[in-house]
N, CA, C and O atoms as CSV, one atom per row, in Angstrom:
chain,resi,resn,atom,element,x,y,z
A,1,MET,N,N,65.445,-19.841,-72.563
A,1,MET,CA,C,64.552,-20.781,-73.194
A,1,MET,C,C,63.101,-20.536,-72.773
A,1,MET,O,O,62.179,-20.684,-73.576
A,2,ARG,N,N,62.906,-20.154,-71.484
A,2,ARG,CA,C,61.545,-19.897,-71.025
A,2,ARG,C,C,60.954,-18.695,-71.747
A,2,ARG,O,O,59.765,-18.684,-72.067
A,3,HIS,N,N,61.766,-17.697,-72.001
A,3,HIS,CA,C,61.275,-16.517,-72.709
A,3,HIS,C,C,60.839,-16.878,-74.128
A,3,HIS,O,O,59.829,-16.380,-74.626
A,4,PHE,N,N,61.599,-17.735,-74.757
A,4,PHE,CA,C,61.270,-18.164,-76.114
A,4,PHE,C,C,59.923,-18.900,-76.135
A,4,PHE,O,O,59.101,-18.640,-77.014
A,5,ILE,N,N,59.685,-19.797,-75.199
A,5,ILE,CA,C,58.426,-20.533,-75.120
A,5,ILE,C,C,57.288,-19.572,-74.796
A,5,ILE,O,O,56.198,-19.702,-75.354
A,6,PHE,N,N,57.520,-18.615,-73.910
A,6,PHE,CA,C,56.508,-17.633,-73.563
A,6,PHE,C,C,56.122,-16.800,-74.782
A,6,PHE,O,O,54.938,-16.553,-75.015
A,7,ILE,N,N,57.100,-16.373,-75.549
A,7,ILE,CA,C,56.836,-15.570,-76.742
A,7,ILE,C,C,56.076,-16.392,-77.781
A,7,ILE,O,O,55.152,-15.877,-78.410
A,8,LEU,N,N,56.442,-17.645,-77.972
A,8,LEU,CA,C,55.712,-18.501,-78.908
A,8,LEU,C,C,54.263,-18.704,-78.450
A,8,LEU,O,O,53.347,-18.669,-79.272
A,9,GLY,N,N,54.052,-18.911,-77.174
A,9,GLY,CA,C,52.703,-19.060,-76.637
A,9,GLY,C,C,51.889,-17.801,-76.827
A,9,GLY,O,O,50.708,-17.873,-77.168
A,10,PHE,N,N,52.504,-16.641,-76.612
A,10,PHE,CA,C,51.831,-15.358,-76.786
A,10,PHE,C,C,51.434,-15.152,-78.243
A,10,PHE,O,O,50.311,-14.731,-78.519
A,11,ILE,N,N,52.320,-15.435,-79.164
A,11,ILE,CA,C,52.030,-15.293,-80.595
A,11,ILE,C,C,50.924,-16.272,-81.005
A,11,ILE,O,O,50.043,-15.910,-81.785
A,12,PHE,N,N,50.959,-17.496,-80.492
A,12,PHE,CA,C,49.932,-18.486,-80.798
A,12,PHE,C,C,48.567,-18.016,-80.291
A,12,PHE,O,O,47.560,-18.177,-80.981
A,13,THR,N,N,48.530,-17.441,-79.096
A,13,THR,CA,C,47.277,-16.936,-78.534
A,13,THR,C,C,46.721,-15.802,-79.378
A,13,THR,O,O,45.515,-15.742,-79.615
A,14,LEU,N,N,47.574,-14.911,-79.829
A,14,LEU,CA,C,47.115,-13.806,-80.671
A,14,LEU,C,C,46.594,-14.287,-82.016
A,14,LEU,O,O,45.692,-13.672,-82.586
A,15,SER,N,N,47.144,-15.365,-82.524
A,15,SER,CA,C,46.698,-15.854,-83.829
A,15,SER,C,C,45.307,-16.489,-83.747
A,15,SER,O,O,44.636,-16.620,-84.770
A,16,LEU,N,N,44.863,-16.884,-82.553
A,16,LEU,CA,C,43.543,-17.487,-82.398
A,16,LEU,C,C,42.429,-16.457,-82.268
A,16,LEU,O,O,41.263,-16.782,-82.491
A,17,THR,N,N,42.764,-15.235,-81.914
A,17,THR,CA,C,41.734,-14.212,-81.747
A,17,THR,C,C,41.429,-13.553,-83.072
A,17,THR,O,O,42.267,-13.522,-83.973
A,18,SER,N,N,40.239,-13.033,-83.183
A,18,SER,CA,C,39.810,-12.390,-84.408
A,18,SER,C,C,39.774,-10.880,-84.211
A,18,SER,O,O,39.499,-10.401,-83.110
A,19,CYS,N,N,40.044,-10.150,-85.247
A,19,CYS,CA,C,39.979,-8.697,-85.182
A,19,CYS,C,C,38.552,-8.199,-85.379
A,19,CYS,O,O,38.222,-7.083,-84.978
A,20,ALA,N,N,37.714,-9.013,-85.989
A,20,ALA,CA,C,36.328,-8.616,-86.231
A,20,ALA,C,C,35.549,-8.682,-84.929
A,20,ALA,O,O,35.524,-9.719,-84.265
A,21,THR,N,N,34.916,-7.583,-84.567
A,21,THR,CA,C,34.138,-7.571,-83.339
A,21,THR,C,C,32.662,-7.813,-83.614
A,21,THR,O,O,31.967,-8.369,-82.764
A,22,ARG,N,N,32.173,-7.414,-84.767
A,22,ARG,CA,C,30.764,-7.597,-85.098
A,22,ARG,C,C,30.600,-7.650,-86.597
A,22,ARG,O,O,31.147,-6.823,-87.325
A,23,VAL,N,N,29.850,-8.621,-87.048
A,23,VAL,CA,C,29.555,-8.735,-88.464
A,23,VAL,C,C,28.059,-8.552,-88.627
A,23,VAL,O,O,27.276,-9.348,-88.109
A,24,ALA,N,N,27.658,-7.530,-89.330
A,24,ALA,CA,C,26.238,-7.247,-89.539
A,24,ALA,C,C,25.847,-7.696,-90.937
A,24,ALA,O,O,26.424,-7.258,-91.932
A,25,VAL,N,N,24.861,-8.573,-90.991
A,25,VAL,CA,C,24.367,-9.066,-92.269
A,25,VAL,C,C,22.961,-8.532,-92.450
A,25,VAL,O,O,22.091,-8.742,-91.604
A,26,THR,N,N,22.746,-7.848,-93.544
A,26,THR,CA,C,21.426,-7.300,-93.819
A,26,THR,C,C,20.853,-7.984,-95.050
A,26,THR,O,O,21.582,-8.393,-95.953
A,27,ALA,N,N,19.557,-8.096,-95.064
A,27,ALA,CA,C,18.884,-8.669,-96.223
A,27,ALA,C,C,19.004,-7.701,-97.393
A,27,ALA,O,O,19.032,-6.488,-97.187
A,28,PRO,N,N,19.076,-8.212,-98.602
A,28,PRO,CA,C,19.271,-7.323,-99.745
A,28,PRO,C,C,18.098,-6.382,-100.003
A,28,PRO,O,O,18.302,-5.271,-100.492
A,29,HIS,N,N,16.876,-6.804,-99.684
A,29,HIS,CA,C,15.708,-5.978,-99.962
A,29,HIS,C,C,14.907,-5.762,-98.680
A,29,HIS,O,O,13.776,-6.236,-98.571
A,30,THR,N,N,15.468,-5.069,-97.735
A,30,THR,CA,C,14.799,-4.787,-96.478
A,30,THR,C,C,14.027,-3.488,-96.614
A,30,THR,O,O,14.585,-2.457,-96.987
A,31,THR,N,N,12.745,-3.546,-96.309
A,31,THR,CA,C,11.915,-2.358,-96.367
A,31,THR,C,C,11.808,-1.767,-94.974
A,31,THR,O,O,11.451,-2.462,-94.023
A,32,VAL,N,N,12.115,-0.499,-94.856
A,32,VAL,CA,C,12.046,0.195,-93.576
A,32,VAL,C,C,10.886,1.179,-93.639
A,32,VAL,O,O,10.817,2.031,-94.524
A,33,VAL,N,N,9.974,1.042,-92.676
A,33,VAL,CA,C,8.846,1.958,-92.572
A,33,VAL,C,C,9.207,2.998,-91.524
A,33,VAL,O,O,9.479,2.651,-90.375
A,34,LYS,N,N,9.212,4.259,-91.905
A,34,LYS,CA,C,9.665,5.323,-91.001
A,34,LYS,C,C,8.714,5.554,-89.825
A,34,LYS,O,O,9.165,5.747,-88.696
A,35,VAL,N,N,7.403,5.535,-90.079
A,35,VAL,CA,C,6.418,5.836,-89.042
A,35,VAL,C,C,5.360,4.744,-89.035
A,35,VAL,O,O,4.837,4.378,-90.088
A,36,ALA,N,N,5.045,4.227,-87.865
A,36,ALA,CA,C,3.991,3.213,-87.752
A,36,ALA,C,C,2.633,3.884,-87.925
A,36,ALA,O,O,2.451,5.027,-87.504
A,37,PRO,N,N,1.675,3.186,-88.540
A,37,PRO,CA,C,0.342,3.778,-88.703
A,37,PRO,C,C,-0.378,3.892,-87.354
A,37,PRO,O,O,0.012,3.251,-86.378
A,38,LYS,N,N,-1.418,4.701,-87.311
A,38,LYS,CA,C,-2.145,4.936,-86.062
A,38,LYS,C,C,-2.836,3.682,-85.546
A,38,LYS,O,O,-3.041,3.556,-84.338
A,39,HIS,N,N,-3.200,2.757,-86.415
A,39,HIS,CA,C,-3.945,1.577,-86.008
A,39,HIS,C,C,-3.048,0.371,-85.682
A,39,HIS,O,O,-3.540,-0.757,-85.668
A,40,HIS,N,N,-1.758,0.573,-85.421
A,40,HIS,CA,C,-0.875,-0.546,-85.111
A,40,HIS,C,C,-1.147,-1.069,-83.697
A,40,HIS,O,O,-1.671,-0.347,-82.849
A,41,LYS,N,N,-0.789,-2.310,-83.460
A,41,LYS,CA,C,-0.935,-2.946,-82.154
A,41,LYS,C,C,0.445,-3.304,-81.640
A,41,LYS,O,O,1.313,-3.707,-82.415
A,42,ILE,N,N,0.658,-3.160,-80.331
A,42,ILE,CA,C,1.912,-3.571,-79.708
A,42,ILE,C,C,1.704,-4.976,-79.159
A,42,ILE,O,O,0.785,-5.215,-78.375
A,43,VAL,N,N,2.572,-5.914,-79.579
A,43,VAL,CA,C,2.468,-7.311,-79.192
A,43,VAL,C,C,3.768,-7.716,-78.514
A,43,VAL,O,O,4.849,-7.371,-78.991
A,44,VAL,N,N,3.674,-8.447,-77.402
A,44,VAL,CA,C,4.860,-8.946,-76.709
A,44,VAL,C,C,4.949,-10.448,-76.947
A,44,VAL,O,O,4.039,-11.192,-76.580
A,45,VAL,N,N,6.039,-10.896,-77.559
A,45,VAL,CA,C,6.272,-12.306,-77.841
A,45,VAL,C,C,7.598,-12.694,-77.215
A,45,VAL,O,O,8.641,-12.140,-77.561
A,46,LYS,N,N,7.559,-13.649,-76.291
A,46,LYS,CA,C,8.757,-14.123,-75.577
A,46,LYS,C,C,9.533,-12.973,-74.959
A,46,LYS,O,O,10.764,-12.958,-74.994
A,47,GLY,N,N,8.823,-12.019,-74.398
A,47,GLY,CA,C,9.444,-10.898,-73.704
A,47,GLY,C,C,9.960,-9.786,-74.596
A,47,GLY,O,O,10.552,-8.827,-74.100
A,48,LYS,N,N,9.749,-9.890,-75.902
A,48,LYS,CA,C,10.212,-8.855,-76.818
A,48,LYS,C,C,9.025,-8.137,-77.432
A,48,LYS,O,O,7.999,-8.756,-77.716
A,49,ARG,N,N,9.156,-6.852,-77.634
A,49,ARG,CA,C,8.076,-6.016,-78.153
A,49,ARG,C,C,8.128,-5.955,-79.674
A,49,ARG,O,O,9.162,-5.659,-80.272
A,50,TYR,N,N,6.977,-6.244,-80.279
A,50,TYR,CA,C,6.820,-6.145,-81.722
A,50,TYR,C,C,5.607,-5.268,-82.020
A,50,TYR,O,O,4.731,-5.095,-81.172
A,51,TYR,N,N,5.565,-4.730,-83.203
A,51,TYR,CA,C,4.457,-3.899,-83.644
A,51,TYR,C,C,3.755,-4.643,-84.768
A,51,TYR,O,O,4.412,-5.172,-85.664
A,52,PHE,N,N,2.426,-4.689,-84.732
A,52,PHE,CA,C,1.665,-5.499,-85.664
A,52,PHE,C,C,0.663,-4.637,-86.427
A,52,PHE,O,O,-0.143,-3.925,-85.827
A,53,TRP,N,N,0.725,-4.709,-87.755
A,53,TRP,CA,C,-0.290,-4.109,-88.626
A,53,TRP,C,C,-0.174,-4.758,-90.002
A,53,TRP,O,O,0.883,-5.262,-90.381
A,54,ASN,N,N,-1.284,-4.734,-90.741
A,54,ASN,CA,C,-1.364,-5.342,-92.080
A,54,ASN,C,C,-0.948,-6.812,-92.091
A,54,ASN,O,O,-0.417,-7.298,-93.090
A,55,GLY,N,N,-1.187,-7.520,-90.989
A,55,GLY,CA,C,-0.869,-8.949,-90.937
A,55,GLY,C,C,0.602,-9.272,-90.813
A,55,GLY,O,O,0.987,-10.426,-91.004
A,56,LYS,N,N,1.441,-8.298,-90.500
A,56,LYS,CA,C,2.885,-8.522,-90.369
A,56,LYS,C,C,3.386,-7.974,-89.047
A,56,LYS,O,O,2.823,-7.025,-88.502
A,57,HIS,N,N,4.454,-8.582,-88.534
A,57,HIS,CA,C,5.101,-8.107,-87.313
A,57,HIS,C,C,6.306,-7.254,-87.695
A,57,HIS,O,O,7.048,-7.594,-88.616
A,58,TYR,N,N,6.493,-6.162,-86.991
A,58,TYR,CA,C,7.598,-5.245,-87.236
A,58,TYR,C,C,8.396,-5.068,-85.953
A,58,TYR,O,O,7.850,-5.156,-84.853
A,59,LYS,N,N,9.672,-4.822,-86.100
A,59,LYS,CA,C,10.543,-4.535,-84.964
A,59,LYS,C,C,11.056,-3.112,-85.121
A,59,LYS,O,O,11.432,-2.693,-86.216
A,60,LYS,N,N,11.069,-2.383,-84.030
A,60,LYS,CA,C,11.512,-0.992,-84.087
A,60,LYS,C,C,13.037,-0.939,-84.077
A,60,LYS,O,O,13.682,-1.585,-83.252
A,61,THR,N,N,13.602,-0.173,-84.992
A,61,THR,CA,C,15.046,0.040,-85.058
A,61,THR,C,C,15.315,1.537,-85.070
A,61,THR,O,O,14.381,2.338,-85.036
A,62,ARG,N,N,16.570,1.913,-85.118
A,62,ARG,CA,C,16.915,3.333,-85.175
A,62,ARG,C,C,16.431,3.989,-86.453
A,62,ARG,O,O,16.118,5.179,-86.466
A,63,ARG,N,N,16.368,3.220,-87.524
A,63,ARG,CA,C,15.978,3.774,-88.819
A,63,ARG,C,C,14.467,3.759,-89.046
A,63,ARG,O,O,13.961,4.469,-89.914
A,64,GLY,N,N,13.749,2.953,-88.267
A,64,GLY,CA,C,12.305,2.836,-88.447
A,64,GLY,C,C,11.844,1.456,-88.040
A,64,GLY,O,O,12.407,0.852,-87.127
A,65,TYR,N,N,10.823,0.952,-88.712
A,65,TYR,CA,C,10.241,-0.352,-88.417
A,65,TYR,C,C,10.577,-1.324,-89.543
A,65,TYR,O,O,10.418,-1.004,-90.721
A,66,VAL,N,N,11.050,-2.528,-89.164
A,66,VAL,CA,C,11.477,-3.520,-90.135
A,66,VAL,C,C,10.623,-4.772,-89.952
A,66,VAL,O,O,10.353,-5.175,-88.820
A,67,VAL,N,N,10.196,-5.393,-91.053
A,67,VAL,CA,C,9.398,-6.618,-91.002
A,67,VAL,C,C,10.267,-7.760,-90.465
A,67,VAL,O,O,11.405,-7.943,-90.895
A,68,VAL,N,N,9.705,-8.530,-89.510
A,68,VAL,CA,C,10.406,-9.685,-88.949
A,68,VAL,C,C,9.463,-10.875,-88.907
A,68,VAL,O,O,8.243,-10.717,-88.928
A,69,LYS,N,N,10.044,-12.073,-88.848
A,69,LYS,CA,C,9.265,-13.294,-88.655
A,69,LYS,C,C,9.289,-13.629,-87.170
A,69,LYS,O,O,10.356,-13.707,-86.561
A,70,VAL,N,N,8.115,-13.825,-86.595
A,70,VAL,CA,C,8.027,-14.124,-85.169
A,70,VAL,C,C,7.828,-15.598,-84.974
A,70,VAL,O,O,7.728,-16.062,-83.838
């Protein structure tokens, strides 16, 4: 009987976990700038580095620079 309860508990525990480890949601129209212009400024906001030019803040990613709201 103890084995049966243990197996039910194990199956119940597995049913609560998710197989998805990361869900990435991207905006439908994200513009990626490959190279920052020479006149960009580096700005630190709340300990994070952003790049600023043309009145917008950008965050550096593997693909390039993406516009973000600070």
